[in-house]
matplotlib code that plots the C-alpha trace (Angstrom):
import matplotlib.pyplot as plt

x = [93.5, 90.6, 89.6, 93.0, 95.2, 96.9, 99.6, 102.5, 103.1, 99.5, 99.4, 102.6, 101.0, 97.7, 99.2, 101.7, 98.9, 96.6, 99.4, 100.2, 96.6, 94.6, 96.4, 98.9, 100.5, 100.5, 98.8, 95.9, 95.5, 95.6, 93.0, 90.7, 91.1, 90.9, 94.0, 97.1, 100.1, 102.4, 100.7, 101.1, 104.7, 105.4, 104.1, 105.9, 109.1, 109.2, 109.8, 112.4, 110.1, 109.9, 107.8, 109.6, 107.5, 109.4, 108.3, 105.1, 105.7, 107.1, 110.5]
y = [116.3, 115.5, 112.3, 110.7, 109.5, 112.2, 109.8, 109.9, 106.2, 105.4, 107.9, 106.3, 102.9, 104.0, 106.2, 103.5, 100.9, 103.1, 104.0, 100.3, 99.1, 102.0, 105.1, 105.6, 108.6, 110.7, 113.5, 111.2, 110.1, 113.7, 114.8, 111.9, 112.5, 116.3, 116.8, 118.9, 117.0, 119.3, 118.5, 114.7, 115.2, 117.5, 115.0, 112.1, 114.1, 114.2, 110.4, 110.9, 109.4, 111.1, 110.3, 108.4, 108.6, 105.7, 103.4, 105.3, 105.0, 106.9, 105.5]
z = [80.6, 82.9, 81.2, 81.0, 83.8, 85.9, 87.1, 84.7, 84.8, 84.1, 81.3, 79.8, 79.9, 78.4, 75.7, 74.5, 74.5, 72.5, 70.1, 69.6, 69.2, 67.7, 66.5, 63.7, 65.4, 68.5, 66.6, 65.7, 69.4, 70.6, 68.0, 68.9, 72.7, 72.3, 74.3, 73.7, 72.4, 74.3, 77.6, 77.1, 76.0, 79.0, 81.5, 80.0, 79.7, 83.6, 83.4, 80.6, 78.0, 74.6, 71.6, 68.8, 65.6, 64.0, 66.8, 67.4, 71.1, 74.0, 74.8]

ax = plt.figure().add_subplot(projection="3d")
ax.plot(x, y, z, "-o")
ax.set_aspect("equal")
plt.show()
């Protein structure tokens, strides 16, 4: 995850913005960014945010 924010709050903001504006799913974002979905989910879980596919966002 070297090319994405290491700060969980910055990561949350960036991922939700990209999911809203560009990607149809978290899997599509992870594939394009070449990052592990589990890593993103793990970091954001520390903030009690979890991916909701219906909203295509971490809530």
